[in-house]
All heavy atoms as a GROMACS GRO file, in nm:
protein
  450
    1MET      N    1   0.985   0.318   1.314
    1MET     CA    2   0.894   0.207   1.329
    1MET      C    3   0.779   0.253   1.417
    1MET      O    4   0.800   0.316   1.520
    1MET     CB    5   0.969   0.090   1.392
    1MET     CG    6   0.889  -0.033   1.415
    1MET     SD    7   0.865  -0.146   1.278
    1MET     CE    8   1.025  -0.210   1.245
    2VAL      N    9   0.659   0.221   1.374
    2VAL     CA   10   0.541   0.258   1.451
    2VAL      C   11   0.485   0.135   1.522
    2VAL      O   12   0.505   0.022   1.477
    2VAL     CB   13   0.430   0.320   1.363
    2VAL    CG1   14   0.478   0.447   1.297
    2VAL    CG2   15   0.381   0.222   1.260
    3THR      N   16   0.416   0.159   1.631
    3THR     CA   17   0.350   0.049   1.700
    3THR      C   18   0.219   0.019   1.629
    3THR      O   19   0.169   0.098   1.548
    3THR     CB   20   0.321   0.085   1.846
    3THR    OG1   21   0.224   0.191   1.848
    3THR    CG2   22   0.447   0.128   1.920
    4THR      N   23   0.162  -0.096   1.660
    4THR     CA   24   0.033  -0.133   1.602
    4THR      C   25  -0.072  -0.030   1.640
    4THR      O   26  -0.153   0.011   1.556
    4THR     CB   27  -0.009  -0.273   1.651
    4THR    OG1   28   0.092  -0.366   1.614
    4THR    CG2   29  -0.141  -0.315   1.591
    5GLU      N   30  -0.069   0.015   1.763
    5GLU     CA   31  -0.166   0.116   1.809
    5GLU      C   32  -0.150   0.246   1.731
    5GLU      O   33  -0.250   0.306   1.688
    5GLU     CB   34  -0.148   0.141   1.958
    5GLU     CG   35  -0.246   0.242   2.013
    5GLU     CD   36  -0.230   0.267   2.163
    5GLU    OE1   37  -0.168   0.183   2.231
    5GLU    OE2   38  -0.281   0.369   2.210
    6GLN      N   39  -0.027   0.290   1.709
    6GLN     CA   40  -0.003   0.412   1.632
    6GLN      C   41  -0.050   0.399   1.488
    6GLN      O   42  -0.106   0.492   1.431
    6GLN     CB   43   0.146   0.448   1.635
    6GLN     CG   44   0.196   0.494   1.768
    6GLN     CD   45   0.347   0.505   1.773
    6GLN    OE1   46   0.419   0.430   1.707
    6GLN    NE2   47   0.395   0.600   1.851
    7MET      N   48  -0.030   0.281   1.430
    7MET     CA   49  -0.072   0.259   1.293
    7MET      C   50  -0.223   0.271   1.281
    7MET      O   51  -0.275   0.336   1.192
    7MET     CB   52  -0.025   0.120   1.246
    7MET     CG   53  -0.052   0.089   1.100
    7MET     SD   54  -0.217   0.024   1.062
    7MET     CE   55  -0.234  -0.111   1.174
    8TRP      N   56  -0.297   0.212   1.375
    8TRP     CA   57  -0.442   0.220   1.370
    8TRP      C   58  -0.492   0.361   1.401
    8TRP      O   59  -0.593   0.405   1.346
    8TRP     CB   60  -0.506   0.116   1.461
    8TRP     CG   61  -0.495  -0.022   1.402
    8TRP    CD1   62  -0.421  -0.126   1.451
    8TRP    CD2   63  -0.555  -0.069   1.282
    8TRP    NE1   64  -0.432  -0.234   1.367
    8TRP    CE2   65  -0.514  -0.203   1.262
    8TRP    CE3   66  -0.639  -0.011   1.187
    8TRP    CZ2   67  -0.554  -0.279   1.155
    8TRP    CZ3   68  -0.680  -0.088   1.078
    8TRP    CH2   69  -0.638  -0.220   1.063
    9GLN      N   70  -0.420   0.435   1.486
    9GLN     CA   71  -0.456   0.574   1.511
    9GLN      C   72  -0.439   0.657   1.384
    9GLN      O   73  -0.525   0.740   1.351
    9GLN     CB   74  -0.371   0.633   1.623
    9GLN     CG   75  -0.406   0.582   1.759
    9GLN     CD   76  -0.311   0.630   1.868
    9GLN    OE1   77  -0.204   0.686   1.839
    9GLN    NE2   78  -0.347   0.607   1.992
   10LEU      N   79  -0.332   0.634   1.311
   10LEU     CA   80  -0.311   0.703   1.184
   10LEU      C   81  -0.421   0.666   1.085
   10LEU      O   82  -0.479   0.753   1.021
   10LEU     CB   83  -0.173   0.667   1.126
   10LEU     CG   84  -0.141   0.723   0.989
   10LEU    CD1   85  -0.138   0.876   0.992
   10LEU    CD2   86  -0.008   0.669   0.939
   11HIS      N   87  -0.450   0.538   1.075
   11HIS     CA   88  -0.557   0.490   0.987
   11HIS      C   89  -0.689   0.560   1.020
   11HIS      O   90  -0.758   0.611   0.932
   11HIS     CB   91  -0.570   0.339   1.002
   11HIS     CG   92  -0.690   0.280   0.935
   11HIS    ND1   93  -0.812   0.269   0.998
   11HIS    CD2   94  -0.706   0.230   0.810
   11HIS    CE1   95  -0.898   0.216   0.915
   11HIS    NE2   96  -0.837   0.189   0.801
   12ASP      N   97  -0.725   0.564   1.146
   12ASP     CA   98  -0.852   0.623   1.187
   12ASP      C   99  -0.857   0.774   1.165
   12ASP      O  100  -0.964   0.830   1.144
   12ASP     CB  101  -0.880   0.591   1.334
   12ASP     CG  102  -0.903   0.442   1.358
   12ASP    OD1  103  -0.931   0.369   1.260
   12ASP    OD2  104  -0.893   0.399   1.474
   13ALA      N  105  -0.741   0.839   1.168
   13ALA     CA  106  -0.736   0.985   1.150
   13ALA      C  107  -0.741   1.027   1.003
   13ALA      O  108  -0.770   1.142   0.973
   13ALA     CB  109  -0.609   1.040   1.215
   14MET      N  110  -0.715   0.932   0.914
   14MET     CA  111  -0.713   0.964   0.771
   14MET      C  112  -0.854   0.968   0.714
   14MET      O  113  -0.943   0.898   0.763
   14MET     CB  114  -0.633   0.858   0.694
   14MET     CG  115  -0.488   0.846   0.733
   14MET     SD  116  -0.392   0.993   0.702
   14MET     CE  117  -0.395   1.001   0.526
   15PRO      N  118  -0.875   1.047   0.608
   15PRO     CA  119  -1.004   1.042   0.538
   15PRO      C  120  -1.027   0.899   0.485
   15PRO      O  121  -0.931   0.828   0.450
   15PRO     CB  122  -0.987   1.140   0.422
   15PRO     CG  123  -0.874   1.228   0.461
   15PRO     CD  124  -0.785   1.146   0.549
   16ALA      N  125  -1.152   0.858   0.479
   16ALA     CA  126  -1.186   0.720   0.441
   16ALA      C  127  -1.124   0.678   0.307
   16ALA      O  128  -1.080   0.564   0.292
   16ALA     CB  129  -1.337   0.703   0.436
   17HIS      N  130  -1.116   0.770   0.211
   17HIS     CA  131  -1.064   0.733   0.079
   17HIS      C  132  -0.913   0.710   0.078
   17HIS      O  133  -0.858   0.658  -0.018
   17HIS     CB  134  -1.104   0.837  -0.026
   17HIS     CG  135  -1.037   0.969  -0.012
   17HIS    ND1  136  -1.079   1.064   0.079
   17HIS    CD2  137  -0.932   1.022  -0.077
   17HIS    CE1  138  -1.001   1.170   0.069
   17HIS    NE2  139  -0.911   1.147  -0.025
   18LEU      N  140  -0.843   0.744   0.185
   18LEU     CA  141  -0.697   0.723   0.192
   18LEU      C  142  -0.658   0.607   0.283
   18LEU      O  143  -0.541   0.570   0.288
   18LEU     CB  144  -0.629   0.851   0.242
   18LEU     CG  145  -0.641   0.973   0.152
   18LEU    CD1  146  -0.574   1.093   0.218
   18LEU    CD2  147  -0.581   0.947   0.016
   19ARG      N  148  -0.753   0.550   0.351
   19ARG     CA  149  -0.720   0.446   0.450
   19ARG      C  150  -0.656   0.322   0.388
   19ARG      O  151  -0.564   0.264   0.445
   19ARG     CB  152  -0.844   0.409   0.530
   19ARG     CG  153  -0.884   0.520   0.623
   19ARG     CD  154  -1.005   0.486   0.704
   19ARG     NE  155  -1.034   0.598   0.793
   19ARG     CZ  156  -1.146   0.610   0.860
   19ARG    NH1  157  -1.239   0.517   0.850
   19ARG    NH2  158  -1.164   0.714   0.939
   20ALA      N  159  -0.702   0.281   0.272
   20ALA     CA  160  -0.642   0.164   0.207
   20ALA      C  161  -0.495   0.191   0.174
   20ALA      O  162  -0.411   0.102   0.187
   20ALA     CB  163  -0.719   0.128   0.081
   21ALA      N  164  -0.465   0.313   0.132
   21ALA     CA  165  -0.326   0.348   0.099
   21ALA      C  166  -0.238   0.344   0.224
   21ALA      O  167  -0.123   0.298   0.218
   21ALA     CB  168  -0.321   0.487   0.036
   22VAL      N  169  -0.292   0.388   0.336
   22VAL     CA  170  -0.216   0.382   0.462
   22VAL      C  171  -0.186   0.237   0.497
   22VAL      O  172  -0.072   0.202   0.532
   22VAL     CB  173  -0.294   0.451   0.577
   22VAL    CG1  174  -0.229   0.424   0.711
   22VAL    CG2  175  -0.305   0.600   0.552
   23LEU      N  176  -0.285   0.151   0.485
   23LEU     CA  177  -0.263   0.010   0.518
   23LEU      C  178  -0.164  -0.056   0.422
   23LEU      O  179  -0.082  -0.137   0.464
   23LEU     CB  180  -0.397  -0.065   0.517
   23LEU     CG  181  -0.495  -0.022   0.627
   23LEU    CD1  182  -0.626  -0.099   0.613
   23LEU    CD2  183  -0.436  -0.038   0.764
   24LEU      N  184  -0.171  -0.022   0.293
   24LEU     CA  185  -0.073  -0.075   0.198
   24LEU      C  186   0.068  -0.032   0.236
   24LEU      O  187   0.162  -0.112   0.231
   24LEU     CB  188  -0.103  -0.024   0.056
   24LEU     CG  189  -0.199  -0.107  -0.026
   24LEU    CD1  190  -0.235  -0.033  -0.154
   24LEU    CD2  191  -0.141  -0.242  -0.057
   25GLY      N  192   0.082   0.092   0.272
   25GLY     CA  193   0.213   0.141   0.311
   25GLY      C  194   0.268   0.069   0.432
   25GLY      O  195   0.385   0.030   0.436
   26VAL      N  196   0.184   0.049   0.530
   26VAL     CA  197   0.228  -0.013   0.655
   26VAL      C  198   0.253  -0.163   0.638
   26VAL      O  199   0.358  -0.213   0.674
   26VAL     CB  200   0.125   0.012   0.767
   26VAL    CG1  201   0.160  -0.068   0.892
   26VAL    CG2  202   0.118   0.160   0.801
   27PHE      N  203   0.156  -0.233   0.582
   27PHE     CA  204   0.165  -0.379   0.578
   27PHE      C  205   0.247  -0.432   0.462
   27PHE      O  206   0.309  -0.538   0.472
   27PHE     CB  207   0.027  -0.442   0.577
   27PHE     CG  208  -0.047  -0.426   0.708
   27PHE    CD1  209  -0.166  -0.358   0.713
   27PHE    CD2  210   0.005  -0.478   0.824
   27PHE    CE1  211  -0.235  -0.341   0.833
   27PHE    CE2  212  -0.062  -0.462   0.946
   27PHE     CZ  213  -0.182  -0.395   0.949
   28ALA      N  214   0.249  -0.362   0.349
   28ALA     CA  215   0.323  -0.410   0.233
   28ALA      C  216   0.457  -0.339   0.218
   28ALA      O  217   0.537  -0.376   0.132
   28ALA     CB  218   0.240  -0.392   0.106
   29GLY      N  219   0.479  -0.237   0.297
   29GLY     CA  220   0.606  -0.166   0.289
   29GLY      C  221   0.621  -0.083   0.163
   29GLY      O  222   0.733  -0.059   0.118
   30LEU      N  223   0.509  -0.043   0.105
   30LEU     CA  224   0.515   0.036  -0.018
   30LEU      C  225   0.535   0.184   0.013
   30LEU      O  226   0.484   0.235   0.112
   30LEU     CB  227   0.386   0.018  -0.100
   30LEU     CG  228   0.357  -0.121  -0.151
   30LEU    CD1  229   0.222  -0.124  -0.222
   30LEU    CD2  230   0.466  -0.169  -0.242
   31ARG      N  231   0.608   0.250  -0.073
   31ARG     CA  232   0.628   0.395  -0.062
   31ARG      C  233   0.510   0.466  -0.127
   31ARG      O  234   0.434   0.408  -0.204
   31ARG     CB  235   0.757   0.435  -0.132
   31ARG     CG  236   0.880   0.371  -0.072
   31ARG     CD  237   1.004   0.414  -0.150
   31ARG     NE  238   1.119   0.344  -0.103
   31ARG     CZ  239   1.178   0.244  -0.167
   31ARG    NH1  240   1.132   0.204  -0.284
   31ARG    NH2  241   1.283   0.184  -0.117
   32VAL      N  242   0.496   0.595  -0.097
   32VAL     CA  243   0.385   0.675  -0.150
   32VAL      C  244   0.381   0.668  -0.303
   32VAL      O  245   0.275   0.646  -0.362
   32VAL     CB  246   0.395   0.822  -0.102
   32VAL    CG1  247   0.292   0.908  -0.172
   32VAL    CG2  248   0.378   0.830   0.048
   33ALA      N  249   0.494   0.682  -0.368
   33ALA     CA  250   0.498   0.678  -0.514
   33ALA      C  251   0.455   0.542  -0.566
   33ALA      O  252   0.388   0.532  -0.669
   33ALA     CB  253   0.637   0.713  -0.566
   34GLU      N  254   0.493   0.435  -0.497
   34GLU     CA  255   0.455   0.300  -0.539
   34GLU      C  256   0.304   0.278  -0.523
   34GLU      O  257   0.240   0.218  -0.609
   34GLU     CB  258   0.532   0.196  -0.458
   34GLU     CG  259   0.681   0.197  -0.487
   34GLU     CD  260   0.761   0.116  -0.390
   34GLU    OE1  261   0.728   0.110  -0.270
   34GLU    OE2  262   0.862   0.056  -0.435
   35ILE      N  263   0.249   0.328  -0.414
   35ILE     CA  264   0.105   0.317  -0.392
   35ILE      C  265   0.030   0.397  -0.497
   35ILE      O  266  -0.069   0.351  -0.554
   35ILE     CB  267   0.068   0.364  -0.250
   35ILE    CG1  268   0.128   0.269  -0.145
   35ILE    CG2  269  -0.084   0.372  -0.233
   35ILE    CD1  270   0.122   0.322  -0.004
   36SER      N  271   0.079   0.516  -0.525
   36SER     CA  272   0.013   0.604  -0.622
   36SER      C  273   0.013   0.545  -0.762
   36SER      O  274  -0.078   0.570  -0.841
   36SER     CB  275   0.082   0.740  -0.626
   36SER     OG  276   0.073   0.803  -0.501
   37ALA      N  277   0.114   0.467  -0.794
   37ALA     CA  278   0.127   0.410  -0.928
   37ALA      C  279   0.050   0.279  -0.945
   37ALA      O  280   0.036   0.230  -1.057
   37ALA     CB  281   0.274   0.386  -0.961
   38LEU      N  282   0.000   0.222  -0.836
   38LEU     CA  283  -0.072   0.096  -0.846
   38LEU      C  284  -0.201   0.109  -0.925
   38LEU      O  285  -0.272   0.208  -0.913
   38LEU     CB  286  -0.107   0.043  -0.706
   38LEU     CG  287  -0.002  -0.037  -0.633
   38LEU    CD1  288  -0.054  -0.075  -0.495
   38LEU    CD2  289   0.039  -0.161  -0.709
   39LEU      N  290  -0.230   0.007  -1.002
   39LEU     CA  291  -0.356  -0.004  -1.073
   39LEU      C  292  -0.429  -0.127  -1.018
   39LEU      O  293  -0.365  -0.220  -0.966
   39LEU     CB  294  -0.332  -0.021  -1.223
   39LEU     CG  295  -0.251   0.090  -1.291
   39LEU    CD1  296  -0.219   0.052  -1.434
   39LEU    CD2  297  -0.328   0.221  -1.284
   40VAL      N  298  -0.560  -0.131  -1.032
   40VAL     CA  299  -0.636  -0.245  -0.982
   40VAL      C  300  -0.583  -0.376  -1.040
   40VAL      O  301  -0.570  -0.476  -0.970
   40VAL     CB  302  -0.787  -0.228  -1.012
   40VAL    CG1  303  -0.863  -0.354  -0.976
   40VAL    CG2  304  -0.842  -0.109  -0.937
   41GLY      N  305  -0.546  -0.374  -1.166
   41GLY     CA  306  -0.493  -0.494  -1.231
   41GLY      C  307  -0.359  -0.540  -1.177
   41GLY      O  308  -0.316  -0.652  -1.203
   42ASP      N  309  -0.290  -0.455  -1.102
   42ASP     CA  310  -0.161  -0.491  -1.043
   42ASP      C  311  -0.176  -0.577  -0.918
   42ASP      O  312  -0.079  -0.633  -0.870
   42ASP     CB  313  -0.082  -0.365  -1.004
   42ASP     CG  314  -0.047  -0.279  -1.124
   42ASP    OD1  315  -0.030  -0.334  -1.234
   42ASP    OD2  316  -0.035  -0.156  -1.106
   43ILE      N  317  -0.297  -0.586  -0.865
   43ILE     CA  318  -0.320  -0.657  -0.739
   43ILE      C  319  -0.390  -0.789  -0.766
   43ILE      O  320  -0.493  -0.793  -0.833
   43ILE     CB  321  -0.403  -0.570  -0.643
   43ILE    CG1  322  -0.330  -0.438  -0.616
   43ILE    CG2  323  -0.431  -0.646  -0.513
   43ILE    CD1  324  -0.408  -0.338  -0.539
   44ASP      N  325  -0.332  -0.896  -0.715
   44ASP     CA  326  -0.393  -1.028  -0.723
   44ASP      C  327  -0.460  -1.053  -0.589
   44ASP      O  328  -0.395  -1.091  -0.491
   44ASP     CB  329  -0.287  -1.134  -0.753
   44ASP     CG  330  -0.346  -1.273  -0.770
   44ASP    OD1  331  -0.458  -1.299  -0.719
   44ASP    OD2  332  -0.280  -1.357  -0.832
   45PHE      N  333  -0.589  -1.030  -0.583
   45PHE     CA  334  -0.662  -1.042  -0.457
   45PHE      C  335  -0.671  -1.186  -0.410
   45PHE      O  336  -0.680  -1.212  -0.290
   45PHE     CB  337  -0.802  -0.980  -0.472
   45PHE     CG  338  -0.798  -0.831  -0.491
   45PHE    CD1  339  -0.808  -0.776  -0.617
   45PHE    CD2  340  -0.783  -0.747  -0.383
   45PHE    CE1  341  -0.805  -0.638  -0.636
   45PHE    CE2  342  -0.778  -0.609  -0.399
   45PHE     CZ  343  -0.789  -0.555  -0.526
   46THR      N  344  -0.666  -1.281  -0.501
   46THR     CA  345  -0.671  -1.422  -0.464
   46THR      C  346  -0.543  -1.464  -0.392
   46THR      O  347  -0.548  -1.533  -0.290
   46THR     CB  348  -0.692  -1.510  -0.589
   46THR    OG1  349  -0.810  -1.466  -0.655
   46THR    CG2  350  -0.705  -1.656  -0.551
   47ARG      N  351  -0.431  -1.423  -0.445
   47ARG     CA  352  -0.301  -1.459  -0.387
   47ARG      C  353  -0.254  -1.360  -0.280
   47ARG      O  354  -0.158  -1.388  -0.209
   47ARG     CB  355  -0.195  -1.468  -0.495
   47ARG     CG  356  -0.216  -1.581  -0.590
   47ARG     CD  357  -0.105  -1.591  -0.688
   47ARG     NE  358  -0.129  -1.704  -0.778
   47ARG     CZ  359  -0.057  -1.729  -0.882
   47ARG    NH1  360   0.044  -1.651  -0.914
   47ARG    NH2  361  -0.086  -1.831  -0.960
   48GLY      N  362  -0.316  -1.244  -0.275
   48GLY     CA  363  -0.273  -1.143  -0.177
   48GLY      C  364  -0.140  -1.083  -0.213
   48GLY      O  365  -0.056  -1.059  -0.126
   49SER      N  366  -0.118  -1.059  -0.342
   49SER     CA  367   0.010  -1.004  -0.386
   49SER      C  368  -0.012  -0.896  -0.491
   49SER      O  369  -0.121  -0.881  -0.544
   49SER     CB  370   0.099  -1.114  -0.444
   49SER     OG  371   0.040  -1.167  -0.560
   50SER      N  372   0.094  -0.822  -0.516
   50SER     CA  373   0.087  -0.721  -0.621
   50SER      C  374   0.209  -0.733  -0.709
   50SER      O  375   0.315  -0.777  -0.665
   50SER     CB  376   0.079  -0.581  -0.561
   50SER     OG  377   0.199  -0.549  -0.494
   51THR      N  378   0.192  -0.697  -0.834
   51THR     CA  379   0.304  -0.694  -0.928
   51THR      C  380   0.297  -0.562  -1.001
   51THR      O  381   0.199  -0.531  -1.067
   51THR     CB  382   0.296  -0.809  -1.031
   51THR    OG1  383   0.171  -0.804  -1.096
   51THR    CG2  384   0.315  -0.944  -0.965
   52ARG      N  385   0.397  -0.483  -0.983
   52ARG     CA  386   0.403  -0.353  -1.048
   52ARG      C  387   0.546  -0.330  -1.089
   52ARG      O  388   0.639  -0.341  -1.009
   52ARG     CB  389   0.358  -0.243  -0.953
   52ARG     CG  390   0.362  -0.104  -1.010
   52ARG     CD  391   0.252  -0.086  -1.111
   52ARG     NE  392   0.256   0.050  -1.161
   52ARG     CZ  393   0.208   0.084  -1.277
   52ARG    NH1  394   0.150  -0.003  -1.353
   52ARG    NH2  395   0.213   0.208  -1.319
   53SER      N  396   0.566  -0.302  -1.216
   53SER     CA  397   0.700  -0.269  -1.262
   53SER      C  398   0.698  -0.130  -1.321
   53SER      O  399   0.594  -0.083  -1.368
   53SER     CB  400   0.750  -0.371  -1.364
   53SER     OG  401   0.664  -0.371  -1.477
   54GLY      N  402   0.808  -0.066  -1.315
   54GLY     CA  403   0.818   0.068  -1.371
   54GLY      C  404   0.962   0.113  -1.363
   54GLY      O  405   1.043   0.056  -1.289
   55ASN      N  406   0.996   0.213  -1.440
   55ASN     CA  407   1.133   0.266  -1.440
   55ASN      C  408   1.236   0.158  -1.469
   55ASN      O  409   1.348   0.163  -1.419
   55ASN     CB  410   1.166   0.334  -1.307
   55ASN     CG  411   1.076   0.449  -1.278
   55ASN    OD1  412   1.028   0.516  -1.370
   55ASN    ND2  413   1.050   0.476  -1.153
   56GLY      N  414   1.196   0.056  -1.546
   56GLY     CA  415   1.290  -0.050  -1.581
   56GLY      C  416   1.320  -0.146  -1.469
   56GLY      O  417   1.406  -0.232  -1.481
   57GLN      N  418   1.248  -0.136  -1.359
   57GLN     CA  419   1.272  -0.225  -1.244
   57GLN      C  420   1.190  -0.352  -1.259
   57GLN      O  421   1.082  -0.350  -1.317
   57GLN     CB  422   1.234  -0.154  -1.113
   57GLN     CG  423   1.312  -0.026  -1.088
   57GLN     CD  424   1.460  -0.051  -1.074
   57GLN    OE1  425   1.502  -0.146  -1.010
   57GLN    NE2  426   1.542   0.031  -1.137
   58PRO      N  427   1.238  -0.462  -1.205
   58PRO     CA  428   1.160  -0.586  -1.211
   58PRO      C  429   1.034  -0.575  -1.127
   58PRO      O  430   1.026  -0.493  -1.037
   58PRO     CB  431   1.256  -0.690  -1.154
   58PRO     CG  432   1.363  -0.616  -1.086
   58PRO     CD  433   1.366  -0.477  -1.142
   59SER      N  434   0.936  -0.660  -1.157
   59SER     CA  435   0.812  -0.663  -1.080
   59SER      C  436   0.840  -0.702  -0.936
   59SER      O  437   0.933  -0.774  -0.907
   59SER     CB  438   0.715  -0.765  -1.141
   59SER     OG  439   0.680  -0.726  -1.270
   60ARG      N  440   0.752  -0.652  -0.848
   60ARG     CA  441   0.766  -0.687  -0.706
   60ARG      C  442   0.644  -0.760  -0.661
   60ARG      O  443   0.542  -0.750  -0.713
   60ARG     CB  444   0.781  -0.561  -0.620
   60ARG     CG  445   0.899  -0.483  -0.658
   60ARG     CD  446   0.952  -0.381  -0.567
   60ARG     NE  447   0.868  -0.308  -0.478
   60ARG     CZ  448   0.910  -0.264  -0.363
   60ARG    NH1  449   1.029  -0.291  -0.321
   60ARG    NH2  450   0.834  -0.194  -0.286
   0.00000   0.00000   0.00000
């Protein structure tokens, strides 16, 4: 478990194009493979949720 300060330090140390992925991992609890598989259409920006299914698993 990381502290809020550590999370923001990691965010700030990452290249700008990876920062959103870091935040998704921390705040949504997504794994690297799950973040990598996300498509823009998988994210409902209005509701603040994502739905992605794969490998026969139900949507999350």
